[in-house]
C-alpha positions in Angstrom: 23.1 82.2 14.2 22.5 80.0 11.2 19.0 81.3 10.4 20.0 83.3 7.4 21.5 82.7 4.0 25.1 84.0 4.5 25.0 85.6 1.0 22.0 87.8 1.9 22.1 91.3 3.2 20.5 91.5 6.7 18.4 94.2 8.2 17.8 94.1 12.0 14.7 95.9 13.3 14.3 96.3 17.0 11.1 96.8 18.9 12.5 99.5 21.3 9.8 99.6 23.8 9.4 95.8 24.1 13.2 95.3 24.6 13.6 98.2 27.0 10.7 96.9 29.1 12.1 93.4 29.2 15.6 94.8 30.1 14.1 96.8 32.9 12.7 93.7 34.6 15.8 91.6 33.8 18.2 93.8 35.7 17.9 95.1 39.3 17.8 98.8 40.0 21.4 99.0 41.0 22.7 100.7 37.8 22.9 104.5 37.7 24.7 107.2 35.8 27.2 109.6 37.5 24.2 111.8 38.5 22.4 109.0 40.2 19.7 108.5 37.5 18.6 104.9 37.1 20.1 103.1 34.1 19.2 99.4 34.6 16.9 99.3 31.6 19.4 101.2 29.5 22.2 98.8 30.5 20.0 95.8 29.7 19.0 97.3 26.4 22.6 97.8 25.3 23.6 94.4 26.6 20.9 92.8 24.4 21.8 95.0 21.5 25.5 94.0 21.6 24.5 90.3 21.9 22.2 90.4 18.9 24.7 92.4 16.8 27.3 89.7 17.5 25.0 86.8 16.8 22.9 88.0 13.9 25.7 90.1 12.3 23.3 92.5 10.5 24.3 94.8 7.7 21.7 97.4 8.7 20.0 98.4 11.9 16.9 100.5 12.8 15.1 100.8 16.1 11.4 101.7 16.5 9.6 103.2 19.5 6.0 104.0 20.5 5.6 107.8 20.5 3.3 107.9 23.5 0.5 109.8 21.7 -2.9 108.2 21.2 -3.0 105.8 18.2 -5.5 105.2 15.5 -6.5 101.9 17.3 -7.6 103.9 20.3 -9.9 105.9 18.0 -11.3 102.7 16.6 -11.9 101.1 20.0 -12.0 103.0 23.3 -11.0 100.0 25.4 -7.8 99.4 23.4 -4.9 99.0 26.0 -7.3 100.3 28.7 -6.2 97.6 31.2 -2.5 98.1 30.8 -0.7 99.3 33.9 1.0 102.7 33.8 4.7 102.6 33.0 6.8 102.7 36.2 8.4 106.1 36.7 11.9 104.6 36.9 11.4 103.0 33.5 9.7 106.0 31.9 12.7 108.1 33.0 15.0 106.0 30.9 13.1 106.1 27.6 14.2 109.5 26.3 17.8 109.2 27.5 18.1 105.9 25.7 16.6 107.3 22.5 19.0 110.3 22.7 22.0 108.0 23.2 21.1 105.9 20.2 20.9 109.1 18.1 24.4 110.1 19.3 25.7 106.8 18.1 24.0 107.4 14.8 21.5 104.5 15.0 18.3 105.4 13.2 15.3 105.7 15.6 11.8 105.9 14.3 8.7 107.0 16.3 5.5 108.5 14.7 2.4 110.0 16.4 -0.7 107.9 15.9 1.2 104.7 15.2 2.7 102.0 17.4 6.2 100.7 17.0 4.7 97.5 15.5 3.3 99.5 12.5 6.7 101.2 11.9 8.4 97.8 12.0 5.9 96.3 9.7 6.3 99.2 7.2 10.1 99.1 7.3 10.1 95.3 6.9 7.8 95.6 3.8 10.0 98.3 2.3 13.1 96.1 2.9 11.6 93.3 0.8 10.8 95.8 -2.0 14.0 97.6 -2.5 17.5 96.5 -3.4 20.5 97.1 -1.1 22.3 99.1 -3.8 19.6 101.8 -3.8 21.3 104.9 -2.4 18.4 107.4 -2.2 15.1 105.9 -1.4 12.0 107.9 -0.5 8.5 106.6 0.3 5.2 108.4 -0.1 2.8 108.4 2.8 -0.1 107.2 0.6 -2.2 104.5 2.2 -2.0 102.3 -0.9 1.4 102.9 -2.6 5.1 103.2 -2.0 7.2 105.3 -4.2 10.9 104.3 -4.7 13.2 106.8 -6.3 16.8 105.8 -7.0 19.6 107.7 -8.6 19.1 105.9 -11.9 15.4 105.3 -12.3 11.9 105.9 -10.8 9.3 103.2 -10.4 6.0 103.0 -8.5 5.6 99.7 -6.6 2.1 98.9 -5.2 2.2 98.4 -1.4 0.5 95.0 -1.6 1.8 93.8 -4.9 5.5 94.1 -4.3 6.6 93.2 -7.9 5.0 94.2 -11.1 5.7 93.9 -14.8 7.0 96.9 -16.7 8.3 96.6 -20.3 8.9 92.9 -19.9 11.0 93.3 -16.7 10.2 92.8 -13.0 10.0 96.2 -11.3 11.2 95.9 -7.8 12.8 92.5 -8.5 16.4 92.0 -7.6 19.2 89.4 -7.9 19.1 87.0 -5.0 22.3 88.3 -3.6 20.9 91.8 -3.4 17.7 90.9 -1.5 17.3 91.8 2.2 16.5 89.3 4.9 14.9 90.9 7.9 15.2 89.9 11.6 12.9 91.6 14.1 13.9 91.6 17.7 10.8 91.7 19.9 8.9 90.0 22.6 5.5 90.9 21.0 3.7 88.0 19.4 1.6 90.4 17.4 4.6 90.8 15.0 4.4 87.1 14.1 2.0 88.1 11.3 4.9 89.7 9.5 6.8 86.5 9.2 7.5 85.3 5.7 10.2 83.9 3.5 12.4 86.9 4.1 11.2 88.0 7.6 11.8 86.2 10.9 11.4 87.2 14.6 14.0 86.8 17.3 12.0 86.5 20.5 13.6 86.6 24.0 12.2 83.8 26.2 14.4 84.0 29.3 15.2 87.6 30.3 17.5 88.9 27.6 19.9 86.0 27.5 18.0 83.3 25.6 16.0 83.8 22.5 14.2 81.7 19.8 13.9 82.4 16.1 10.4 82.3 14.7 10.1 81.6 11.0 7.2 80.3 9.0 7.7 76.7 10.1 8.1 77.6 13.8 4.9 79.7 13.8 2.9 76.8 12.3 4.4 74.2 14.6 3.7 76.3 17.7 0.3 77.7 16.9 -1.1 75.4 14.2 -1.7 78.3 11.9 0.3 80.1 9.2 1.8 83.5 9.9 -0.7 85.2 7.6 -3.5 83.8 9.7 -2.3 85.3 13.0 -4.6 88.3 12.7 -7.6 86.0 12.0 -6.6 83.9 15.0 -6.4 86.9 17.3 -9.8 88.1 16.0 -11.3 84.8 17.2 -9.5 84.3 20.5 -8.9 88.0 21.4 -5.9 89.5 23.2 -6.1 90.3 26.9 -2.9 92.4 26.8 -4.4 94.7 24.2 -7.8 94.4 25.9 -10.0 93.2 23.0 -12.2 90.1 23.5 -12.5 88.2 20.2 -15.4 85.8 20.1 -16.7 84.6 23.4 -16.3 80.9 23.9 -13.7 80.4 21.1 -10.3 79.2 22.4 -6.9 78.7 20.7 -7.5 75.1 19.7 -10.9 75.8 18.2 -9.7 78.9 16.4 -6.8 77.0 14.9 -9.1 74.2 13.6 -11.5 76.7 12.1 -8.7 78.5 10.3 -7.3 75.2 9.0 -10.7 74.5 7.4 -11.8 78.0 6.3 -8.5 79.9 5.9 -9.6 83.4 6.9 -12.1 85.0 9.2 -14.1 86.4 6.3 -14.4 83.0 4.6 -15.4 81.4 7.9 -18.3 83.9 8.2 -19.3 83.3 4.6 -19.6 79.6 5.4 -21.2 79.7 8.9 -23.7 77.1 7.6 -20.9 74.6 7.4 -20.0 75.1 11.1 -21.5 73.1 14.0 -24.6 74.9 15.3 -23.1 75.7 18.7 -20.0 77.3 17.2 -22.1 79.0 14.5 -24.2 80.7 17.2 -21.2 82.0 19.1 -19.7 83.3 15.9 -22.9 85.0 14.9 -23.4 86.8 18.2 -19.9 88.3 18.1 -19.5 88.8 14.3 -19.1 92.6 14.5 -16.7 92.3 17.4 -14.6 89.7 15.6 -14.2 92.0 12.5 -13.2 94.9 14.7 -10.7 92.7 16.5 -9.1 91.7 13.2 -8.7 95.4 12.3 -7.1 96.1 15.7 -4.8 93.1 15.3 -3.6 94.0 11.8 -0.2 95.8 11.7 -0.1 98.6 9.2 2.6 98.4 6.6 2.1 101.8 5.1 3.1 104.0 8.1 4.9 107.3 7.2 8.4 106.1 7.7 11.1 105.3 5.2 14.0 102.9 5.2 17.3 104.7 4.7 19.9 102.0 4.2 22.8 104.5 4.1 22.0 105.8 7.6 21.2 102.3 8.9 24.5 100.8 7.8 26.1 99.1 10.8 29.5 100.2 9.7 28.5 103.8 10.7 28.3 102.8 14.4 31.9 103.0 15.6 33.4 101.9 19.0 34.2 105.5 19.7 30.6 106.5 19.5 29.5 103.7 21.8 32.3 104.5 24.3 31.1 108.1 24.6 27.5 106.9 25.4 28.7 104.2 27.8 30.8 106.7 29.7 27.8 109.0 30.0 25.7 106.2 31.5 28.5 104.9 33.6 28.5 101.6 31.7 31.9 99.9 31.8 31.3 96.2 31.8 30.0 96.1 28.3 33.0 97.9 26.8 35.0 94.6 26.3 32.1 93.3 24.1 32.1 96.1 21.6 34.8 94.8 19.2 33.0 91.5 18.7 29.6 93.1 18.5 30.6 95.6 15.9 32.9 93.3 14.0 35.8 95.7 14.3 38.3 92.9 14.0 36.7 91.6 10.8 36.4 95.2 9.4 40.1 95.7 10.0 40.9 92.4 8.3 38.7 93.4 5.4 40.5 96.8 5.2 43.9 95.1 5.3 42.8 92.7 2.6 41.7 95.6 0.4 45.0 97.3 1.0 46.9 94.2 0.0 44.9 93.9 -3.2 45.6 97.5 -4.1 49.3 97.1 -3.4 49.4 94.0 -5.6 47.7 95.9 -8.4 50.1 98.8 -8.0 53.0 96.5 -8.0 51.8 94.7 -11.2 51.2 98.1 -12.8 54.7 99.2 -11.9 56.2 96.1 -13.3 54.3 96.6 -16.6 55.4 100.2 -16.7 59.1 99.2 -16.1 58.9 96.6 -18.8 57.5 99.0 -21.3 60.2 101.5 -20.4 62.9 98.8 -20.9 61.4 98.0 -24.3 61.5 101.7 -25.3 65.1 101.8 -24.3 65.9 98.9 -26.6 64.3 100.8 -29.5 
């Protein structure tokens, strides 16, 4: 894919539940492990993972899942997710085995009670844009308003919303361009469009798991007529049937987009209701409280209690041997031939060979210098 600056480090974040659900419906229930347990969703998940690893070529990878426990949004609104059908048993039976297998490979998996995978992805994406790739020991506080980054060399506090601040004339949290992280989020959930910015893009499957589209700032605006930062205001107005919150009655996508083009945010729109046509103003007034609640429900939290560990997330940790052990366990054989390309083993070997050649050349040069010095000593 050519959606990234090749000189940038890349972090791939995967919405585990969304991709596993899509994989379950993309592959027939004919896949099973040696014990007869269904593995069609697991097979599809790994097929998608290998495809994305090969195409995106990330430097780092982390996968996020819903934990299954009630979330803070359910406490805010009793009807949240109330109309979602129960997960099919054959799909539910594959969730934990998949998570266990990812752990065996060494791929970081995050899931936190009270939060959705969206919130974990949002938090990790924010952290990725605030830390440099050469930070070897990064810890984050669970404070609602701050993130604490601690490196081996220095300790700085970076506000969660501010990102970069001045300290002694230098930019705390700022990095050289070549050290910044680009983030790609693999998901089918449009809620995550709100995270899109100059360093964050979404990779969204549109046909099973074989065809995907990259959504950046321009793509969001072209498709929806709003900016990525306005997605939560848009959802507050139009609602979201899949999450079961209504928005403002009588306000559709086109009207919502036009209102946000004129007023920018939901709050500014309600501040200037007098400038809106009477018919629309009435609708907005009647559902004002509901709209504000919907915006809170739509907003992805970026301060969830997770931390981005780049050392563990390094793709070079995930060897072919580890994948082969998992594939054998799940009776997955047709994906084996794709491992080398997906993990870049050939390029890794070439890089290792190049390093060895450089070392050998240095040693040879050093030996020649030493021999020359010894010859000069002999002449004396």
